[in-house]
Structure formats: C-alpha cells, structure tokens
mmCIF file of the N, C-alpha and C atoms, coordinates in Angstrom:
data_MODEL
# 
_entry.id   MODEL 
# 
loop_
_atom_site.group_PDB 
_atom_site.id 
_atom_site.type_symbol 
_atom_site.label_atom_id 
_atom_site.label_alt_id 
_atom_site.label_comp_id 
_atom_site.label_asym_id 
_atom_site.label_entity_id 
_atom_site.label_seq_id 
_atom_site.pdbx_PDB_ins_code 
_atom_site.Cartn_x 
_atom_site.Cartn_y 
_atom_site.Cartn_z 
_atom_site.occupancy 
_atom_site.B_iso_or_equiv 
_atom_site.pdbx_formal_charge 
_atom_site.auth_seq_id 
_atom_site.auth_comp_id 
_atom_site.auth_asym_id 
_atom_site.auth_atom_id 
_atom_site.pdbx_PDB_model_num 
ATOM 1   N N  . MET A 1 1  ? -20.825 3.526   22.404  1.00 0.00 ? 1  MET A N  1 
ATOM 2   C CA . MET A 1 1  ? -20.623 2.190   22.642  1.00 0.00 ? 1  MET A CA 1 
ATOM 3   C C  . MET A 1 1  ? -19.188 1.916   22.082  1.00 0.00 ? 1  MET A C  1 
ATOM 4   N N  . LYS A 1 2  ? -18.275 1.267   22.755  1.00 0.00 ? 2  LYS A N  1 
ATOM 5   C CA . LYS A 1 2  ? -16.951 1.020   22.340  1.00 0.00 ? 2  LYS A CA 1 
ATOM 6   C C  . LYS A 1 2  ? -16.979 -0.316  21.312  1.00 0.00 ? 2  LYS A C  1 
ATOM 7   N N  . GLN A 1 3  ? -16.152 -0.112  20.261  1.00 0.00 ? 3  GLN A N  1 
ATOM 8   C CA . GLN A 1 3  ? -16.022 -1.358  19.315  1.00 0.00 ? 3  GLN A CA 1 
ATOM 9   C C  . GLN A 1 3  ? -15.206 -2.277  19.876  1.00 0.00 ? 3  GLN A C  1 
ATOM 10  N N  . PRO A 1 4  ? -15.572 -3.456  19.660  1.00 0.00 ? 4  PRO A N  1 
ATOM 11  C CA . PRO A 1 4  ? -14.614 -4.628  20.111  1.00 0.00 ? 4  PRO A CA 1 
ATOM 12  C C  . PRO A 1 4  ? -13.122 -4.341  19.374  1.00 0.00 ? 4  PRO A C  1 
ATOM 13  N N  . ALA A 1 5  ? -12.343 -4.662  20.120  1.00 0.00 ? 5  ALA A N  1 
ATOM 14  C CA . ALA A 1 5  ? -10.845 -4.528  19.831  1.00 0.00 ? 5  ALA A CA 1 
ATOM 15  C C  . ALA A 1 5  ? -10.517 -5.045  18.352  1.00 0.00 ? 5  ALA A C  1 
ATOM 16  N N  . ASN A 1 6  ? -10.989 -6.357  17.993  1.00 0.00 ? 6  ASN A N  1 
ATOM 17  C CA . ASN A 1 6  ? -10.723 -6.914  16.709  1.00 0.00 ? 6  ASN A CA 1 
ATOM 18  C C  . ASN A 1 6  ? -11.266 -5.898  15.580  1.00 0.00 ? 6  ASN A C  1 
ATOM 19  N N  . GLN A 1 7  ? -12.392 -5.340  15.772  1.00 0.00 ? 7  GLN A N  1 
ATOM 20  C CA . GLN A 1 7  ? -13.119 -4.433  14.677  1.00 0.00 ? 7  GLN A CA 1 
ATOM 21  C C  . GLN A 1 7  ? -12.362 -3.255  14.651  1.00 0.00 ? 7  GLN A C  1 
ATOM 22  N N  . SER A 1 8  ? -11.935 -2.541  15.623  1.00 0.00 ? 8  SER A N  1 
ATOM 23  C CA . SER A 1 8  ? -11.090 -1.466  15.817  1.00 0.00 ? 8  SER A CA 1 
ATOM 24  C C  . SER A 1 8  ? -9.777  -1.551  15.036  1.00 0.00 ? 8  SER A C  1 
ATOM 25  N N  . GLN A 1 9  ? -8.997  -2.774  15.367  1.00 0.00 ? 9  GLN A N  1 
ATOM 26  C CA . GLN A 1 9  ? -7.688  -2.936  14.981  1.00 0.00 ? 9  GLN A CA 1 
ATOM 27  C C  . GLN A 1 9  ? -7.922  -3.275  13.414  1.00 0.00 ? 9  GLN A C  1 
ATOM 28  N N  . SER A 1 10 ? -9.022  -3.783  12.924  1.00 0.00 ? 10 SER A N  1 
ATOM 29  C CA . SER A 1 10 ? -9.261  -4.080  11.658  1.00 0.00 ? 10 SER A CA 1 
ATOM 30  C C  . SER A 1 10 ? -9.393  -2.826  10.579  1.00 0.00 ? 10 SER A C  1 
ATOM 31  N N  . ALA A 1 11 ? -10.121 -2.048  11.201  1.00 0.00 ? 11 ALA A N  1 
ATOM 32  C CA . ALA A 1 11 ? -10.370 -0.574  10.607  1.00 0.00 ? 11 ALA A CA 1 
ATOM 33  C C  . ALA A 1 11 ? -9.123  0.069   10.490  1.00 0.00 ? 11 ALA A C  1 
ATOM 34  N N  . SER A 1 12 ? -8.259  0.055   11.496  1.00 0.00 ? 12 SER A N  1 
ATOM 35  C CA . SER A 1 12 ? -6.908  0.677   11.464  1.00 0.00 ? 12 SER A CA 1 
ATOM 36  C C  . SER A 1 12 ? -6.140  0.147   10.374  1.00 0.00 ? 12 SER A C  1 
ATOM 37  N N  . LEU A 1 13 ? -5.940  -1.129  10.179  1.00 0.00 ? 13 LEU A N  1 
ATOM 38  C CA . LEU A 1 13 ? -5.198  -1.702  9.150   1.00 0.00 ? 13 LEU A CA 1 
ATOM 39  C C  . LEU A 1 13 ? -5.752  -1.427  7.772   1.00 0.00 ? 13 LEU A C  1 
ATOM 40  N N  . ARG A 1 14 ? -7.036  -1.350  7.536   1.00 0.00 ? 14 ARG A N  1 
ATOM 41  C CA . ARG A 1 14 ? -7.493  -0.937  6.241   1.00 0.00 ? 14 ARG A CA 1 
ATOM 42  C C  . ARG A 1 14 ? -6.952  0.477   6.016   1.00 0.00 ? 14 ARG A C  1 
ATOM 43  N N  . GLU A 1 15 ? -7.050  1.340   6.914   1.00 0.00 ? 15 GLU A N  1 
ATOM 44  C CA . GLU A 1 15 ? -6.510  2.778   6.783   1.00 0.00 ? 15 GLU A CA 1 
ATOM 45  C C  . GLU A 1 15 ? -5.094  2.891   6.326   1.00 0.00 ? 15 GLU A C  1 
ATOM 46  N N  . GLU A 1 16 ? -4.250  2.050   7.016   1.00 0.00 ? 16 GLU A N  1 
ATOM 47  C CA . GLU A 1 16 ? -2.917  1.930   6.764   1.00 0.00 ? 16 GLU A CA 1 
ATOM 48  C C  . GLU A 1 16 ? -2.478  1.392   5.456   1.00 0.00 ? 16 GLU A C  1 
ATOM 49  N N  . ALA A 1 17 ? -3.613  0.721   4.909   1.00 0.00 ? 17 ALA A N  1 
ATOM 50  C CA . ALA A 1 17 ? -3.340  -0.029  3.580   1.00 0.00 ? 17 ALA A CA 1 
ATOM 51  C C  . ALA A 1 17 ? -3.862  0.653   2.427   1.00 0.00 ? 17 ALA A C  1 
ATOM 52  N N  . ALA A 1 18 ? -4.325  1.873   2.701   1.00 0.00 ? 18 ALA A N  1 
ATOM 53  C CA . ALA A 1 18 ? -5.055  2.766   1.732   1.00 0.00 ? 18 ALA A CA 1 
ATOM 54  C C  . ALA A 1 18 ? -3.941  3.399   0.936   1.00 0.00 ? 18 ALA A C  1 
ATOM 55  N N  . SER A 1 19 ? -4.045  3.244   -0.394  1.00 0.00 ? 19 SER A N  1 
ATOM 56  C CA . SER A 1 19 ? -3.091  4.064   -1.248  1.00 0.00 ? 19 SER A CA 1 
ATOM 57  C C  . SER A 1 19 ? -3.936  5.068   -2.022  1.00 0.00 ? 19 SER A C  1 
ATOM 58  N N  . GLU A 1 20 ? -3.161  6.127   -2.390  1.00 0.00 ? 20 GLU A N  1 
ATOM 59  C CA . GLU A 1 20 ? -3.886  7.203   -3.256  1.00 0.00 ? 20 GLU A CA 1 
ATOM 60  C C  . GLU A 1 20 ? -3.227  7.327   -4.596  1.00 0.00 ? 20 GLU A C  1 
ATOM 61  N N  . ILE A 1 21 ? -3.996  7.300   -5.711  1.00 0.00 ? 21 ILE A N  1 
ATOM 62  C CA . ILE A 1 21 ? -3.351  7.501   -7.016  1.00 0.00 ? 21 ILE A CA 1 
ATOM 63  C C  . ILE A 1 21 ? -3.945  8.550   -7.774  1.00 0.00 ? 21 ILE A C  1 
ATOM 64  N N  . LEU A 1 22 ? -3.290  9.334   -8.508  1.00 0.00 ? 22 LEU A N  1 
ATOM 65  C CA . LEU A 1 22 ? -3.808  10.383  -9.242  1.00 0.00 ? 22 LEU A CA 1 
ATOM 66  C C  . LEU A 1 22 ? -3.311  10.201  -10.553 1.00 0.00 ? 22 LEU A C  1 
ATOM 67  N N  . ILE A 1 23 ? -3.892  9.905   -11.725 1.00 0.00 ? 23 ILE A N  1 
ATOM 68  C CA . ILE A 1 23 ? -3.494  9.766   -12.997 1.00 0.00 ? 23 ILE A CA 1 
ATOM 69  C C  . ILE A 1 23 ? -3.898  10.933  -13.893 1.00 0.00 ? 23 ILE A C  1 
ATOM 70  N N  . LEU A 1 24 ? -2.694  11.825  -14.323 1.00 0.00 ? 24 LEU A N  1 
ATOM 71  C CA . LEU A 1 24 ? -3.172  13.045  -15.056 1.00 0.00 ? 24 LEU A CA 1 
ATOM 72  C C  . LEU A 1 24 ? -3.547  12.721  -16.527 1.00 0.00 ? 24 LEU A C  1 
ATOM 73  N N  . SER A 1 25 ? -4.093  13.642  -17.154 1.00 0.00 ? 25 SER A N  1 
ATOM 74  C CA . SER A 1 25 ? -4.425  13.392  -18.506 1.00 0.00 ? 25 SER A CA 1 
ATOM 75  C C  . SER A 1 25 ? -3.344  13.159  -19.609 1.00 0.00 ? 25 SER A C  1 
ATOM 76  N N  . GLY A 1 26 ? -2.165  13.637  -19.168 1.00 0.00 ? 26 GLY A N  1 
ATOM 77  C CA . GLY A 1 26 ? -0.857  13.488  -20.070 1.00 0.00 ? 26 GLY A CA 1 
ATOM 78  C C  . GLY A 1 26 ? -0.307  11.837  -19.696 1.00 0.00 ? 26 GLY A C  1 
ATOM 79  N N  . GLY A 1 27 ? -0.796  11.187  -18.679 1.00 0.00 ? 27 GLY A N  1 
ATOM 80  C CA . GLY A 1 27 ? -0.407  9.709   -18.371 1.00 0.00 ? 27 GLY A CA 1 
ATOM 81  C C  . GLY A 1 27 ? 0.438   9.729   -17.234 1.00 0.00 ? 27 GLY A C  1 
ATOM 82  N N  . LYS A 1 28 ? 1.002   11.016  -16.691 1.00 0.00 ? 28 LYS A N  1 
ATOM 83  C CA . LYS A 1 28 ? 1.756   11.106  -15.544 1.00 0.00 ? 28 LYS A CA 1 
ATOM 84  C C  . LYS A 1 28 ? 0.922   10.400  -14.262 1.00 0.00 ? 28 LYS A C  1 
ATOM 85  N N  . ILE A 1 29 ? 1.615   9.527   -13.440 1.00 0.00 ? 29 ILE A N  1 
ATOM 86  C CA . ILE A 1 29 ? 0.949   9.076   -12.319 1.00 0.00 ? 29 ILE A CA 1 
ATOM 87  C C  . ILE A 1 29 ? 1.524   9.430   -11.009 1.00 0.00 ? 29 ILE A C  1 
ATOM 88  N N  . PHE A 1 30 ? 0.766   9.853   -10.165 1.00 0.00 ? 30 PHE A N  1 
ATOM 89  C CA . PHE A 1 30 ? 1.382   10.241  -8.808  1.00 0.00 ? 30 PHE A CA 1 
ATOM 90  C C  . PHE A 1 30 ? 0.640   9.203   -7.828  1.00 0.00 ? 30 PHE A C  1 
ATOM 91  N N  . ALA A 1 31 ? 1.398   8.688   -6.748  1.00 0.00 ? 31 ALA A N  1 
ATOM 92  C CA . ALA A 1 31 ? 0.911   7.813   -5.867  1.00 0.00 ? 31 ALA A CA 1 
ATOM 93  C C  . ALA A 1 31 ? 1.443   8.118   -4.427  1.00 0.00 ? 31 ALA A C  1 
ATOM 94  N N  . HIS A 1 32 ? 0.562   7.815   -3.498  1.00 0.00 ? 32 HIS A N  1 
ATOM 95  C CA . HIS A 1 32 ? 0.964   8.112   -2.190  1.00 0.00 ? 32 HIS A CA 1 
ATOM 96  C C  . HIS A 1 32 ? 0.490   6.993   -1.268  1.00 0.00 ? 32 HIS A C  1 
ATOM 97  N N  . ASN A 1 33 ? 1.390   6.681   -0.319  1.00 0.00 ? 33 ASN A N  1 
ATOM 98  C CA . ASN A 1 33 ? 1.027   5.720   0.708   1.00 0.00 ? 33 ASN A CA 1 
ATOM 99  C C  . ASN A 1 33 ? 1.134   4.242   -0.180  1.00 0.00 ? 33 ASN A C  1 
ATOM 100 N N  . ILE A 1 34 ? 2.243   3.918   -0.760  1.00 0.00 ? 34 ILE A N  1 
ATOM 101 C CA . ILE A 1 34 ? 2.322   2.818   -1.780  1.00 0.00 ? 34 ILE A CA 1 
ATOM 102 C C  . ILE A 1 34 ? 2.587   1.581   -0.886  1.00 0.00 ? 34 ILE A C  1 
ATOM 103 N N  . THR A 1 35 ? 1.766   0.691   -0.891  1.00 0.00 ? 35 THR A N  1 
ATOM 104 C CA . THR A 1 35 ? 2.023   -0.725  -0.311  1.00 0.00 ? 35 THR A CA 1 
ATOM 105 C C  . THR A 1 35 ? 2.807   -1.536  -1.365  1.00 0.00 ? 35 THR A C  1 
ATOM 106 N N  . PRO A 1 36 ? 3.497   -2.669  -0.997  1.00 0.00 ? 36 PRO A N  1 
ATOM 107 C CA . PRO A 1 36 ? 3.880   -3.581  -1.836  1.00 0.00 ? 36 PRO A CA 1 
ATOM 108 C C  . PRO A 1 36 ? 2.934   -4.128  -2.816  1.00 0.00 ? 36 PRO A C  1 
ATOM 109 N N  . ALA A 1 37 ? 1.693   -4.252  -2.412  1.00 0.00 ? 37 ALA A N  1 
ATOM 110 C CA . ALA A 1 37 ? 0.755   -4.857  -3.552  1.00 0.00 ? 37 ALA A CA 1 
ATOM 111 C C  . ALA A 1 37 ? 0.519   -3.683  -4.598  1.00 0.00 ? 37 ALA A C  1 
ATOM 112 N N  . MET A 1 38 ? 0.307   -2.507  -4.293  1.00 0.00 ? 38 MET A N  1 
ATOM 113 C CA . MET A 1 38 ? 0.079   -1.253  -5.128  1.00 0.00 ? 38 MET A CA 1 
ATOM 114 C C  . MET A 1 38 ? 1.405   -1.107  -6.026  1.00 0.00 ? 38 MET A C  1 
ATOM 115 N N  . ALA A 1 39 ? 2.530   -1.259  -5.300  1.00 0.00 ? 39 ALA A N  1 
ATOM 116 C CA . ALA A 1 39 ? 3.817   -1.161  -6.118  1.00 0.00 ? 39 ALA A CA 1 
ATOM 117 C C  . ALA A 1 39 ? 3.727   -2.268  -7.257  1.00 0.00 ? 39 ALA A C  1 
ATOM 118 N N  . ARG A 1 40 ? 3.280   -3.407  -6.959  1.00 0.00 ? 40 ARG A N  1 
ATOM 119 C CA . ARG A 1 40 ? 3.238   -4.340  -7.866  1.00 0.00 ? 40 ARG A CA 1 
ATOM 120 C C  . ARG A 1 40 ? 2.410   -3.985  -9.115  1.00 0.00 ? 40 ARG A C  1 
ATOM 121 N N  . VAL A 1 41 ? 1.414   -3.498  -8.951  1.00 0.00 ? 41 VAL A N  1 
ATOM 122 C CA . VAL A 1 41 ? 0.351   -2.871  -9.952  1.00 0.00 ? 41 VAL A CA 1 
ATOM 123 C C  . VAL A 1 41 ? 1.046   -1.679  -10.615 1.00 0.00 ? 41 VAL A C  1 
ATOM 124 N N  . LEU A 1 42 ? 1.682   -0.835  -9.994  1.00 0.00 ? 42 LEU A N  1 
ATOM 125 C CA . LEU A 1 42 ? 2.420   0.180   -10.680 1.00 0.00 ? 42 LEU A CA 1 
ATOM 126 C C  . LEU A 1 42 ? 3.614   -0.146  -11.459 1.00 0.00 ? 42 LEU A C  1 
ATOM 127 N N  . SER A 1 43 ? 4.305   -1.126  -11.065 1.00 0.00 ? 43 SER A N  1 
ATOM 128 C CA . SER A 1 43 ? 5.345   -1.501  -11.836 1.00 0.00 ? 43 SER A CA 1 
ATOM 129 C C  . SER A 1 43 ? 4.915   -2.183  -13.017 1.00 0.00 ? 43 SER A C  1 
ATOM 130 N N  . GLN A 1 44 ? 3.910   -2.762  -12.987 1.00 0.00 ? 44 GLN A N  1 
ATOM 131 C CA . GLN A 1 44 ? 3.377   -3.164  -14.423 1.00 0.00 ? 44 GLN A CA 1 
ATOM 132 C C  . GLN A 1 44 ? 2.922   -2.254  -15.447 1.00 0.00 ? 44 GLN A C  1 
ATOM 133 N N  . LEU A 1 45 ? 2.573   -1.012  -14.893 1.00 0.00 ? 45 LEU A N  1 
ATOM 134 C CA . LEU A 1 45 ? 2.386   0.142   -15.762 1.00 0.00 ? 45 LEU A CA 1 
ATOM 135 C C  . LEU A 1 45 ? 3.639   0.728   -16.424 1.00 0.00 ? 45 LEU A C  1 
ATOM 136 N N  . ASN A 1 46 ? 4.814   0.499   -15.748 1.00 0.00 ? 46 ASN A N  1 
ATOM 137 C CA . ASN A 1 46 ? 6.008   1.018   -16.089 1.00 0.00 ? 46 ASN A CA 1 
ATOM 138 C C  . ASN A 1 46 ? 7.331   -0.106  -15.894 1.00 0.00 ? 46 ASN A C  1 
ATOM 139 N N  . PRO A 1 47 ? 7.283   -1.026  -16.413 1.00 0.00 ? 47 PRO A N  1 
ATOM 140 C CA . PRO A 1 47 ? 8.199   -2.001  -16.151 1.00 0.00 ? 47 PRO A CA 1 
ATOM 141 C C  . PRO A 1 47 ? 9.813   -1.612  -16.202 1.00 0.00 ? 47 PRO A C  1 
ATOM 142 N N  . THR A 1 48 ? 9.961   -0.542  -16.673 1.00 0.00 ? 48 THR A N  1 
ATOM 143 C CA . THR A 1 48 ? 11.605  0.137   -16.547 1.00 0.00 ? 48 THR A CA 1 
ATOM 144 C C  . THR A 1 48 ? 11.965  0.866   -15.505 1.00 0.00 ? 48 THR A C  1 
ATOM 145 N N  . ASP A 1 49 ? 10.991  1.051   -14.486 1.00 0.00 ? 49 ASP A N  1 
ATOM 146 C CA . ASP A 1 49 ? 11.000  1.872   -13.261 1.00 0.00 ? 49 ASP A CA 1 
ATOM 147 C C  . ASP A 1 49 ? 11.607  0.944   -12.167 1.00 0.00 ? 49 ASP A C  1 
ATOM 148 N N  . ALA A 1 50 ? 13.101  0.960   -12.144 1.00 0.00 ? 50 ALA A N  1 
ATOM 149 C CA . ALA A 1 50 ? 13.695  -0.004  -11.166 1.00 0.00 ? 50 ALA A CA 1 
ATOM 150 C C  . ALA A 1 50 ? 13.291  0.276   -9.654  1.00 0.00 ? 50 ALA A C  1 
ATOM 151 N N  . ALA A 1 51 ? 13.188  1.606   -9.286  1.00 0.00 ? 51 ALA A N  1 
ATOM 152 C CA . ALA A 1 51 ? 12.610  1.869   -7.983  1.00 0.00 ? 51 ALA A CA 1 
ATOM 153 C C  . ALA A 1 51 ? 11.285  1.290   -7.558  1.00 0.00 ? 51 ALA A C  1 
ATOM 154 N N  . MET A 1 52 ? 10.368  1.255   -8.449  1.00 0.00 ? 52 MET A N  1 
ATOM 155 C CA . MET A 1 52 ? 8.855   0.635   -8.195  1.00 0.00 ? 52 MET A CA 1 
ATOM 156 C C  . MET A 1 52 ? 9.069   -0.966  -8.221  1.00 0.00 ? 52 MET A C  1 
ATOM 157 N N  . ARG A 1 53 ? 9.888   -1.377  -9.053  1.00 0.00 ? 53 ARG A N  1 
ATOM 158 C CA . ARG A 1 53 ? 10.153  -2.738  -9.091  1.00 0.00 ? 53 ARG A CA 1 
ATOM 159 C C  . ARG A 1 53 ? 10.714  -3.238  -7.753  1.00 0.00 ? 53 ARG A C  1 
ATOM 160 N N  . GLN A 1 54 ? 11.602  -2.474  -7.202  1.00 0.00 ? 54 GLN A N  1 
ATOM 161 C CA . GLN A 1 54 ? 12.236  -2.897  -6.044  1.00 0.00 ? 54 GLN A CA 1 
ATOM 162 C C  . GLN A 1 54 ? 11.159  -2.869  -4.931  1.00 0.00 ? 54 GLN A C  1 
ATOM 163 N N  . ARG A 1 55 ? 10.446  -1.834  -4.916  1.00 0.00 ? 55 ARG A N  1 
ATOM 164 C CA . ARG A 1 55 ? 9.294   -1.780  -3.991  1.00 0.00 ? 55 ARG A CA 1 
ATOM 165 C C  . ARG A 1 55 ? 8.229   -2.935  -4.133  1.00 0.00 ? 55 ARG A C  1 
ATOM 166 N N  . ALA A 1 56 ? 7.984   -3.340  -5.281  1.00 0.00 ? 56 ALA A N  1 
ATOM 167 C CA . ALA A 1 56 ? 7.062   -4.328  -5.447  1.00 0.00 ? 56 ALA A CA 1 
ATOM 168 C C  . ALA A 1 56 ? 7.716   -5.607  -4.840  1.00 0.00 ? 56 ALA A C  1 
ATOM 169 N N  . GLU A 1 57 ? 9.020   -5.958  -4.990  1.00 0.00 ? 57 GLU A N  1 
ATOM 170 C CA . GLU A 1 57 ? 9.623   -7.147  -4.330  1.00 0.00 ? 57 GLU A CA 1 
ATOM 171 C C  . GLU A 1 57 ? 9.784   -7.141  -3.046  1.00 0.00 ? 57 GLU A C  1 
ATOM 172 N N  . GLN A 1 58 ? 9.584   -5.990  -2.179  1.00 0.00 ? 58 GLN A N  1 
ATOM 173 C CA . GLN A 1 58 ? 9.808   -6.110  -0.781  1.00 0.00 ? 58 GLN A CA 1 
ATOM 174 C C  . GLN A 1 58 ? 8.492   -6.905  -0.184  1.00 0.00 ? 58 GLN A C  1 
ATOM 175 N N  . GLN A 1 59 ? 8.757   -7.367  0.998   1.00 0.00 ? 59 GLN A N  1 
ATOM 176 C CA . GLN A 1 59 ? 7.939   -7.990  1.802   1.00 0.00 ? 59 GLN A CA 1 
ATOM 177 C C  . GLN A 1 59 ? 7.031   -6.961  2.464   1.00 0.00 ? 59 GLN A C  1 
ATOM 178 N N  . ASN A 1 60 ? 5.773   -7.237  2.711   1.00 0.00 ? 60 ASN A N  1 
ATOM 179 C CA . ASN A 1 60 ? 4.996   -6.386  3.721   1.00 0.00 ? 60 ASN A CA 1 
ATOM 180 C C  . ASN A 1 60 ? 5.577   -6.482  5.108   1.00 0.00 ? 60 ASN A C  1 
ATOM 181 N N  . LEU A 1 61 ? 6.219   -5.376  5.546   1.00 0.00 ? 61 LEU A N  1 
ATOM 182 C CA . LEU A 1 61 ? 6.907   -5.298  6.744   1.00 0.00 ? 61 LEU A CA 1 
ATOM 183 C C  . LEU A 1 61 ? 5.996   -4.949  8.005   1.00 0.00 ? 61 LEU A C  1 
ATOM 184 N N  . ILE A 1 62 ? 4.793   -4.718  7.669   1.00 0.00 ? 62 ILE A N  1 
ATOM 185 C CA . ILE A 1 62 ? 3.747   -4.282  8.822   1.00 0.00 ? 62 ILE A CA 1 
ATOM 186 C C  . ILE A 1 62 ? 3.540   -5.385  9.683   1.00 0.00 ? 62 ILE A C  1 
ATOM 187 N N  . GLN A 1 63 ? 3.646   -5.228  10.935  1.00 0.00 ? 63 GLN A N  1 
ATOM 188 C CA . GLN A 1 63 ? 3.436   -6.337  11.890  1.00 0.00 ? 63 GLN A CA 1 
ATOM 189 C C  . GLN A 1 63 ? 1.953   -6.098  12.171  1.00 0.00 ? 63 GLN A C  1 
ATOM 190 N N  . HIS A 1 64 ? 1.054   -7.052  12.124  1.00 0.00 ? 64 HIS A N  1 
ATOM 191 C CA . HIS A 1 64 ? -0.222  -7.091  12.575  1.00 0.00 ? 64 HIS A CA 1 
ATOM 192 C C  . HIS A 1 64 ? -0.437  -7.514  13.983  1.00 0.00 ? 64 HIS A C  1 
ATOM 193 N N  . GLU A 1 65 ? 0.453   -8.231  14.492  1.00 0.00 ? 65 GLU A N  1 
ATOM 194 C CA . GLU A 1 65 ? 0.210   -8.552  15.907  1.00 0.00 ? 65 GLU A CA 1 
ATOM 195 C C  . GLU A 1 65 ? 1.543   -8.458  16.580  1.00 0.00 ? 65 GLU A C  1 
ATOM 196 N N  . LEU A 1 66 ? 1.473   -8.134  17.943  1.00 0.00 ? 66 LEU A N  1 
ATOM 197 C CA . LEU A 1 66 ? 2.551   -7.835  18.847  1.00 0.00 ? 66 LEU A CA 1 
ATOM 198 C C  . LEU A 1 66 ? 3.040   -9.181  19.341  1.00 0.00 ? 66 LEU A C  1 
ATOM 199 N N  . PRO A 1 67 ? 4.331   -9.286  19.322  1.00 0.00 ? 67 PRO A N  1 
ATOM 200 C CA . PRO A 1 67 ? 4.787   -10.537 20.149  1.00 0.00 ? 67 PRO A CA 1 
ATOM 201 C C  . PRO A 1 67 ? 4.484   -10.952 21.269  1.00 0.00 ? 67 PRO A C  1 
ATOM 202 N N  . ASN A 1 68 ? 4.374   -12.052 21.579  1.00 0.00 ? 68 ASN A N  1 
ATOM 203 C CA . ASN A 1 68 ? 3.733   -12.298 23.241  1.00 0.00 ? 68 ASN A CA 1 
ATOM 204 C C  . ASN A 1 68 ? 4.806   -12.266 24.192  1.00 0.00 ? 68 ASN A C  1 
# 
C-alpha cells in the first residue's frame, strides 16, 4: 500500500533533519548533519567556536515546498 504524499514527505524531512553526535570520554564532540537548530545547541557547549556560532545564526535554507 502506498503512503499518502504528505506522510512520505514528512518522513523524508525528519530524515534530513537527523543529526548525529558522538561525545568522547575526554569531552571531544563529533557531529554529523548539523542543522541550524543543532548548531545552536553545540554553540552553547563551546561559545568561543566562531564557525559553530556562524552556523547557528544561519537561517534554515531547506525548502519544504516547491514554488507554484
């Protein structure tokens, strides 16, 4: 049975928004697929990281709908 388009689209958006974080015992943090929301969280962990702060300030550029 085929899923309705809105459910299929919703599932793919959740997959795109998934970030992966690995925190080592020494405190080093590795992150993959960082969204602007996750960058805001990570920038709070290290406020001196200028690159992460810049990512946190970016707008979410993912278009959820195609133009008409």
